[in-house]
C-alpha positions in Angstrom: -54.2 38.9 60.0 -56.5 35.9 60.5 -60.0 36.4 61.8 -61.3 33.8 64.3 -64.9 33.0 64.2 -66.0 32.5 67.9 -69.4 31.1 68.4 -71.2 30.8 71.8 -74.3 29.0 73.0 -77.4 30.8 71.9 -80.2 31.6 74.3 -82.5 29.1 72.6 -80.0 26.2 72.9 -79.6 26.9 76.6 -83.4 27.0 77.1 -83.8 23.7 75.3 -81.1 22.1 77.5 -82.7 23.4 80.6 -86.1 22.0 79.6 -84.6 18.5 78.8 -82.8 18.5 82.2 -86.0 19.6 83.9 -88.0 16.8 82.3 -85.4 14.4 83.6 -85.7 15.7 87.1 -89.5 15.6 87.0 -89.4 12.0 85.9 -87.0 11.0 88.7 -89.2 12.8 91.3 -92.3 10.9 90.0 -90.5 7.6 90.2 -89.5 8.4 93.8 -93.0 9.3 94.7 -94.4 6.1 93.1 -91.7 4.0 94.9 -92.5 5.5 98.3 -96.3 4.9 97.8 -95.5 1.3 96.7 -93.4 0.7 99.8 -96.2 2.0 102.0 -98.7 -0.4 100.4 -96.2 -3.2 100.6 -95.8 -2.6 104.4 -99.5 -2.4 104.8 -100.0 -5.7 103.0 -97.3 -7.4 105.1 -98.9 -6.1 108.2 -102.3 -7.5 107.2 -100.7 -10.8 106.2 -99.1 -11.2 109.6 -102.2 -10.1 111.5 -104.6 -12.3 109.5 -102.3 -15.3 110.1 -102.1 -14.5 113.8 -105.9 -14.4 114.0 -106.4 -17.7 112.1 -103.7 -19.3 114.3 -105.5 -18.1 117.4 -108.7 -19.7 116.1 -106.9 -23.0 115.3 -105.3 -23.0 118.7 -108.7 -22.9 120.5 -110.8 -25.1 118.3 -113.4 -25.9 121.0 -114.4 -22.2 121.2 -113.8 -21.4 117.5 -117.4 -20.2 117.0 -116.7 -17.4 119.6 -114.0 -15.9 117.5 -116.4 -14.9 114.8 -118.0 -11.5 114.9 -114.8 -9.5 115.4 -115.4 -6.3 113.6 -113.3 -3.1 113.7 -113.4 -0.1 111.5 -112.2 3.5 111.4 -114.5 6.4 112.3 -113.6 10.0 112.0 -114.2 12.7 114.5 -113.2 16.3 114.8 -110.0 15.3 116.6 -108.9 12.8 113.9 -109.5 9.2 113.2 -110.4 6.8 116.0 -111.0 3.1 116.1 -114.2 1.4 117.0 -113.6 -1.5 119.4 -116.1 -3.6 121.2 -114.1 -6.0 123.4 -113.7 -6.3 127.1 -110.2 -6.9 128.3 -111.4 -7.8 131.8 -113.1 -11.0 130.5 -111.5 -14.2 131.7 -112.4 -16.1 128.5 -109.6 -16.8 126.1 -111.5 -15.7 123.0 -112.3 -12.3 124.5 -108.7 -11.8 125.5 -107.5 -12.7 122.0 -110.0 -10.3 120.4 -108.7 -7.5 122.7 -105.2 -8.4 121.7 -106.2 -8.3 118.0 -107.7 -4.9 118.4 -104.7 -3.5 120.3 -102.3 -4.8 117.7 -104.3 -3.5 114.8 -104.3 0.0 116.3 -100.7 0.2 117.5 -99.2 3.5 116.5 -95.5 2.6 116.6 -95.5 -0.8 115.0 -93.6 0.1 111.8 -90.3 2.1 112.0 -88.8 3.5 108.8 -85.7 5.7 109.1 -86.3 6.1 112.9 -89.8 7.4 112.2 -93.0 5.7 113.2 -95.1 4.7 110.3 -98.7 3.5 110.4 -100.9 2.6 107.5 -103.7 5.1 107.1 -107.1 4.2 108.2 -109.8 5.5 106.0 -113.6 5.3 106.0 -114.5 2.0 104.3 -111.6 0.2 105.9 -112.5 -2.7 108.1 -111.2 -5.8 109.8 -113.6 -8.7 110.5 -113.7 -12.4 111.3 -116.3 -15.0 110.3 -116.7 -18.5 111.7 -119.1 -21.0 110.1 -119.9 -24.6 110.5 -120.2 -26.8 107.4 -121.2 -30.4 108.5 -118.6 -31.5 111.0 -116.1 -28.8 109.8 -115.6 -25.4 111.4 -114.3 -22.8 108.9 -112.7 -19.5 109.9 -112.2 -16.5 107.7 -110.5 -13.1 108.2 -111.3 -10.1 105.9 -109.2 -6.9 105.8 -110.4 -4.0 103.6 -108.0 -1.1 103.2 -107.5 1.8 100.8 -111.1 3.0 101.4 -112.3 -0.5 100.9 -110.6 -1.0 97.5 -107.7 -3.3 98.6 -108.9 -6.6 100.0 -107.1 -9.3 101.9 -109.0 -12.5 102.7 -107.6 -15.6 104.6 -109.6 -18.7 105.4 -108.8 -22.0 107.1 -110.4 -25.1 108.3 -110.3 -24.8 112.1 -111.7 -28.1 113.2 
């Protein structure tokens, strides 16, 4: 009679295998979280690129009133009901630069401007975030600049152009 030596998986071997597989899953989950965060920042940067270009193009399109486009300033403020946006523009004005500033404000505050997987996505607005324009004269040139601060003022987007 031949005796067979049957060996099974020990408890320690199975625990080591579970730990290795668990570490793999944790790594994949961290990569997924990083990817989603990176996509959100990328969408925010694209949005700011489009809006800053729109604002500069509006200034270039109305060079005679370029100095009136400066002084646009908008920031987030927090209240008990959540974040709200400060906005100082009169949409009833008949002047083009006032209408453009109102349009800028409305577009910057749209809630349903980015759709991902049929869900509305909006970049977060934190204290320290701001959107502002500057127009200055240097000799016979008029210079325009748009500044966007996001991520509690840590991420910055600047765009400038010679308007006239």
